[in-house]
C-alpha positions, 0 to 999 in steps of 0.5 A: 685683745683680752685673753683668758687662760683656764686651768685647774680642772680634772678628776674629782670624786663627789663631795670633792674640791677643786680650784679653778683658776683664769689668768687673764692679759690684754686689759685692766683687770682690776676694771672687768666683771668677770664670770665663769660659765659651764656647758655639760655635754648635750647642755646649753652654756650656763652662768655660774658665777661673776665677780665685779671690779668691787667684789660683788658677787654672783651665784646661779642657785645650783652651786650657792653655799658650794662654790666661791668666785674671787679674783687677784688683781695682782696676778690678773687671776680669778678663781672658781673654788669648788666645794662639795662637787656633785656630778651634775657639776661635770662640765666645761668650765670657761671663764669670760668677760661678762657681758662680752663673747671673750671666753678662754679655751675652758677646762674640763671638770669631771666628777666622778667616784 
């Protein structure tokens, strides 16, 4: 059973930065494709980014050039660096073992002045 624990959410001003972390236990982390999803109020959950075991990455168009995803296999942790945030980035962000239904509890990100 994989356990996923996110942290790093909070209130940030438009144009600011935030780094989310997701600590993973219970599996061979280095072999996993890890993803970040988000769900805004009244909207469906959407895939934001993922990173493969070989460090290939994918980003949804709305965050390209602003967000980066990275992993530290020694710490069993995946990160989402959010730069130049916008109000439309406000959502609950959850990490996920890509291709599975295993999600963390989520962390709230609110972009507001």
